[in-house]
N, C-alpha and C positions, 0 to 999 in steps of 0.2 A: 568499297563495300556496297552490296546491292540492297537498295530499299525496295522490298517486294510490294509494299502497299502503294507506293507511288510510281513504281516501275522505272526508277532512275538510280544512278550511282550516288551513294552517300559519301561526302567528302571526308577525308581523314580528320579535318578540323572539327566537323560536326560530331563525328564519333568520339573524338577526344573530349569535346565539350560535354557530351552526355555522360561520359565516364567520370569527368571531374565533378559534375553535379551529384552523381551517384555516390562518389567517395567522400562527400562532405556532409552526410546525414548527421553524424555524431558531433562534428564541429559546430554546425549550425544549431543543432538541438541544445548542446551545452551552453552555447552563447545565448540562445534564446531563454534558457532557464535562468542564467545570470541576470539578464535584463528583467525577466519576470520577477525575480526575487528582489531586485533593486526597487521595482515599483511597489512590491509588497512592503518593503522597508519604508518607503516614502508614505504609503497609505497609512500604516500604523503609527508612523512618527507624526504625521500631520492631521490624520483623520479626514483628509480630503477625498471624496468619492471619485474624483477624476482619476486618481491613481488606481483605484479598484477597477474602474472601467477599462483603463489601459491594460492592466494585468490580465483581466478576463479576455481582452482582445488578443493579447499575446499568446494566451493559452490556445485560443482558437486557431491562430496562425501556426502554432507548433503542431496541433492536431492535423491541420491541412497539409503541413510539411510531411508528416508521417504518411498521410493518405496518398500523397503524390508518390512516395516510394513504394507503397503497397501496390498502386496501379502499375508501376513500372518494374515490379519485382520479378525475378527470374522464376522458372518453373520449380526450383528446389523448395520454394516456400508455398507451393500449391496446397499442401496438406493443411498448413496453418491458416491459409486463406479461407479454408472451409470453416474453421472455428470463427473467424471474423465474420464471414457471411451469415452463419447461424446466429451469432450474437446480434447482428444487425436485424435479422428477420424476427427473432424472438423479442428483442427490445422494442422493435417497431410494433409488433403485435400487442405487447404489453401497453404501449402508448395508446393504441386504438381501443383496446378493451377498457382502459381506464381513462379515456379521453376527458380532459378537464381536471383530472386528479393525478397528474404525472408531471414531474419536474424535468423538463427536457435537458437542462444542463447536467443533472445527475445521470441521466441515461447516456449522454454523450461521454461523460467521464468513464462510465463502465465500458462502453464500446471502444474507447480510445486505448485501453490497455492492450487489446488485441491488435490494434493498428500499430502501436509503437513496437510491439513484439515482432510482427511481421516485417516492419520497416527495418528494425535492427538486424533481424536475421538475414534480410536480403542485401544488406550492405556491410559485410564483415570486414571493413577496411582496417588497415593497420592503426594501432593506437597512436593518436596524435598528441604531441606535447601540449598543444593549445587546449585540448580537452582536459588534461590533467590540471592545467592552470585554472580553467573554469570551475572545476570541481573544488579546488582549494578556495576559490573566491566564494563559492556557494557555502562552504563550511565557515568562512570568515564572516559573512554578512549577518547571520543571526547572533553570533558572538559579539560583533561590533554593536549591533542594536541593543543587546542586553547591557552593554557598558554605557552607551551614550543616550539611549532612548527609553521611553515608556509608552506602551501601546495606548493610543487614544480610541481604538476600535472596540476593545473589550470592556471599557469603563461602563459601569452600570449593568453589566451582564454577569451572570453567575459563572465566573471562570476563576476558581480559587487556585488554580495551578498553572497560571500563565508562565510561559518560558519564552522570552524574547517576543517575536511576533507570531508564535505558535499558541494555540488555545490552551495547551497543557504539555507537560513533560513527556507524555506518551507519544504524541505526534512529533515532538522534537527528537526523541530517541529514534523514531522511525526514519526521520529525515536524515540523521547522521548515519543510520544503518544503510540507507540507500546510497549515500556517498561512499561508504566503505565498500559496498558491493561493487560499485563502478570502478573503484580503485584496486580491486583485488588482483587483476593481472600485474599491476605494478608492484604492489606491496606484499602479495602472497599471504602467508599465515600471519603476518603482522597485523592484518586487519582484524583478526580475532582478538588480539590483545586490545586494539583500539576499541572494539565493540564492548568488551568487558568494562573498559574505562567509561565508555558512553553510558552503559547501563548503571554503573556505580554513581556517576555524576547526576543522572536523572533521578536516581533513588526511588524507582517505582518497581512494583512487583512484576508487572507485565513485561517490560523490556528485559529485566534481569532473568525472569523465568524462561522467556522465549529464547534468550541467548544461551542459557545453561543447557536447555533441552536440545537445541540445535547443535551446539558444539559437542555435547555428549553423544547425540545420535550418530553423527558422521565421524566421530573419533573412535567409536566402539566397533564400527564395521569397516572391513572384515575383522573378526575376532582374532586377537593376537595376545601373547602373554602380557604385553604392556597394558592391554585393556583392563585386565583383572587387577593389575597394580593401581591403575587409575581409578577403578571402581572402589577399591579399598580406601584410597586417599580421599575420594569424594565422600564416602560414608563417614570418614573421620571429620572432614570439613563440615558436613551437614550436621553431625552431632554437635560440633563446636558452635556452629551458627545457632542451633536450637538453644544451646546452653547460655549463650550471651544475649538471646532475645531477638536475633536477626530475622527469625521466622515468625515472630509474633503476629505480624500483619497478615501473613498468609493463613495462619491457623485461625485467626479471628474471622477472616473472610470465609473460611470453610465452615466455621460454626454458624455464621450468619446464613450461609446458603442452606444449612440443614433446617432452618426455620421456614424456608420458602414453601416447602411441601405442605405445611399445615395452614398457610395463609393464602387468601385470594388476592390478586393484584389490586383489585378495587379497595380491599381492606387496607392494604399497605398505603395506597394513595391518600386515604382519609386520615391516616395517623400523622400526628405531629412529629417533628424531628426529635423532640424530647421523648416521646413515647417509643420511637424506634431505638433511640439510644438506650433507654431503660430496658427494652426488650432484648436487644442484642448485646448490651454491655460494652459498646464501643461507639466512638464518634466516626469511625471509618465505615461509611455506608456504601462504598463503591461496588463491592462484590454483591452485597445484598440487593441493591437496586438493579444491578445487571441481570441477575437471575430472575428477579421479579418481573422485569421488563421483558426478558426473553419468553417467560411463561405466557405473559399477556399477548405478545406478538404471535406465538404459536397458536393460542386459543383463537385469535382473530383469523389467522391464515387458514387453519384447519377447518374452520366453519364456513369457508367460502365454497361456492359451487365449482363445477369443473373448470369453468373459464378462469375463475380466480386462482384455483390450484395451479393451473398451467401457466398463467401469465401474471399472477400476483395482484396486489391491490394498488399498485402505482408507485413510481419512484418518489422518494422523499415524503411518503404519506404516513410513515410509522408514528412520527411525533404528533400527528393529527388524530390518528385513529386510536392510539393506545391511551390507557389511563394516565400514565406518566408521559408528559410531552417531551420525549427524548428520542434521539436517533437510536438505532438498534445496538450499537457497540458490539457488533458481531457481523462481519461482512459476509460470511457464509449464510447466516440466517437472513441477513438483509437482502441478498440477491434472491434467495428463495421466496421470501415473503413479499418483497416489493416488485420483483420482476418475474417470479413464477418458477415452477419446477423445471421447465425446459431450459431456461436461462441458467438456473443453478447447476444443472447437469453439465452443460457446456463449460461453465466457469470452473467447476471442480476438476473435471478431466483436463482442462487446459492448464490450470496453474500447477497441478500435481504432475502433469506430464513434463512440464518445464523442469521441475525439481529433479526428476529422474534422468533428464537429458543433460544436465550440467555435469561436467567431468571434473573440474578443478574443485578441490575440497573447500577452499576458502570461499569461493563463489557459491557453492552448493550450501554451505553452512549459513552464509548471510541471507540467501534466498529463503532458506527454511525458517529463519527468524521471522520473515514476513508472513509465511503461511501459518505459523503458530500465532503470530500477533493478530492475524485476521479474526481469530476466535474471540477477541475481547475489545476490539476498537473499530472505529469507522475510518478505515485507512484509504479506501478508494478515493475519497474526497481530497486526499493530499496529492495534488497534481504533480508537483516536482518529484516527490518520492516515487510515485507510481511510474512516471515517465522514465526515471533513471532505472528503476528495477526492471521494467519490462523491455525497454530499449536495449539495455545491456544484456539482459537474459537472452534476447534474440540473437545478439552478436555472439555471446559465449556458447550458444547451442548450435550455431551454424556449422555445417560440415566443412565450410571453407575457412573457419576461424583459425585453425592451426596453421594453415597456409598463409593467411593474412598477417599473422604474427611474424 
C-alpha cells in the first residue's frame, strides 16, 4: 500500500494495526465509561476528591479518544465534521466574548457531543460482546451503590431526590435510557418495555411523559388501523389514570404554571416557601420554579446587545445572573442563553437531524426521549449518558452500519 505523504510503501502490518485501532472505538469507550463510573462510585462512597479528579481526567481522555477518531475519520463523515467545526468556532467565540465569565469544562461537554457522534459514525464496526458486558456493568454499578452505599457528596446540599450517585431520579432515568439506547440493536423492541419500567421505578413526570410521547410518536407513524385502536386504548388508559389520581402531579404543575404570567421572577424569589405553597395549593414546586426561571433567563438574554444575542452570556452563568441561583433545567434554552443564537441553531439542527436519520424504531424512540427530556432538565452535563447517546447515534446512522452488522 502506497503512503503518498512519505513516498514509501506502507507495510500490511502497519495497515492492519491502523484498522485495528479504528475498530476499537466503542470497546475502548465503553470500558472507559465503566472505569469512569467506578471512580464516581468511589467518589460518592468515600467523599474523597481524588476520585473526582481521576474521573474528570478519564472524561478528558475519552474526549481525546473521540477527537483522534474525528481526525482520522473517512470522507463519509465530512458533513458532520462541519457541525463539529461550527460548534467549536461558535463556542470559542462565546468564550472570547464572555472572557472571565465562561466555564470551560461546560463548553467542552457541549462540543464533545459532536465529537463523539462523528467518531461513532466514522467507526461503525460490528457490535462486540465486550461492549454489551460493559453496558450491563454500567447498569449494575448505580444499583449496587444504592444497595450498599450512601452518597457523601450531596450531604448538606439541597438534593431531595437523590438516586444512588445521581443528584436526582431524572438524571438516573436518563442514564438508564442511554443504556437502553445503546442496547437497542441487541434487544430490539424489548428496550421500550424496559424504558417504561425505568420511568415507573423513577416515578417522575418528566421521564414518564417523555417516554409516552416518544413511544406514541413513532408508533403512530405511518398511520395504520392498529394506530387508531392504540389511540382508543390510550384514551381509556388516560381517563383511568385521571380517575385514580395518577395525573394529579401533572395537573398541579399546569395550574402552577398558569400563575407565572401574573408574577415577576423577582417577586417569586422573595416569597417564602409557605407563601408559595399557599399560593399554588401544593408542595410540588418543580414546574412552578422551572417556568419562573425560564422567564427570568429569557428576560436577561433578550436584553443583551447583538454580541450577547449571538454568543450568549457565558457557559454556566445562568445560576449567577438569574434571581434563582439554579441551572436552566432546559438544554435548548441553556444553549441559546449561555452560548448564543449561532450555537443554538447548530445544536438544534444537529440533534434533530440525527433523529430523522435513525432507521430502527427502538433506537429512534429512545433517542426521541432524550430530545423531549432536553426541554426540562440539564442533561448535557451527564457525561456518560451523552457519550452513549451520541456515540451510538453516530454508529446507528452511519451508511456502513448495516454492512458492519
